[in-house]
C-alpha positions in Angstrom: 19.4 -11.9 16.8 17.5 -15.1 16.4 14.3 -13.3 17.3 14.8 -10.7 14.6 15.3 -13.5 12.1 12.1 -15.3 13.2 10.1 -12.0 13.0 11.5 -11.3 9.5 10.6 -14.8 8.3 7.1 -14.5 9.8 6.5 -11.2 8.2 7.7 -12.5 4.8 5.3 -15.5 5.1 2.4 -13.2 6.0 3.1 -11.0 3.0 3.4 -14.0 0.7 0.2 -15.5 2.0 -1.6 -12.2 1.6 -0.4 -11.7 -1.9 -1.5 -15.2 -3.0 -5.0 -14.6 -1.5 -5.4 -11.2 -3.2 -4.1 -12.6 -6.5 -6.6 -15.5 -6.3 -9.5 -13.1 -5.5 -8.5 -10.9 -8.4 -8.4 -13.9 -10.8 -11.8 -15.1 -9.6 -13.2 -11.6 -10.0 -11.8 -11.3 -13.5 -13.2 -14.7 -14.4 -16.7 -13.9 -13.1 -16.8 -10.5 -14.7 -15.2 -11.6 -18.0 -13.4 -8.3 -18.3 -9.9 -9.6 -19.2 -10.1 -9.1 -23.0 -11.7 -5.7 -22.7 -9.0 -4.5 -20.3 -6.3 -6.0 -22.5 -7.6 -4.2 -25.6 -8.0 -0.9 -23.6 -4.5 -1.3 -22.2 -3.0 -1.9 -25.7 -4.8 1.2 -27.0 -3.5 3.2 -24.0 0.0 1.9 -24.3 0.2 2.8 -28.0 -1.7 6.1 -27.5 -4.3 5.0 -30.0 -7.6 4.5 -28.0 -9.8 4.4 -31.1 -7.6 1.6 -32.7 -7.2 3.7 -35.9 -3.5 3.5 -36.5 -0.8 2.0 -34.2 -3.1 -0.2 -32.1 -4.9 -1.6 -35.2 -1.5 -2.3 -36.8 -0.4 -4.1 -33.6 -3.6 -6.1 -33.4 -3.4 -7.1 -37.1 0.2 -8.1 -36.9 0.6 -11.8 -38.0 2.2 -12.8 -34.6 -0.7 -11.3 -32.7 -3.6 -12.1 -35.0 -2.2 -15.7 -35.2 -3.1 -16.1 -31.5 -6.8 -15.9 -32.2 -7.0 -17.0 -35.9 -9.4 -19.8 -35.0 -11.7 -17.4 -33.4 -11.6 -15.0 -36.4 -12.1 -18.0 -38.8 -15.3 -18.8 -37.0 -16.5 -15.3 -37.5 -16.2 -14.1 -33.9 -14.2 -11.4 -32.4 -11.6 -12.2 -29.7 -13.8 -10.8 -26.9 -16.5 -13.4 -27.4 -16.6 -16.7 -25.6 -16.2 -20.0 -27.4 -20.0 -20.4 -27.9 -20.2 -17.2 -29.9 -22.0 -15.1 -27.3 -20.7 -11.7 -26.5 -19.2 -11.5 -23.0 -20.7 -9.1 -20.6 -18.8 -5.9 -20.3 -19.5 -3.2 -17.8 
């Protein structure tokens, strides 16, 4: 019985370690590719079934609680998918 418990703890530890490594690699990849904002925008459009941002997705994006998250960026004349220096991020 103790052996089974040790194996279960060992397997749990391996899965935890693997998930942390994969999550870290994913975060590094996202940071290097700068695709987070593009994927977020596409995901919102897909979720609201408005890929062209004509109706529901545009209303969501323009809602005060959402637009307030990036009002400093908009006040500076940039879109949310630009970096702080004003240059467009690379999108693939």
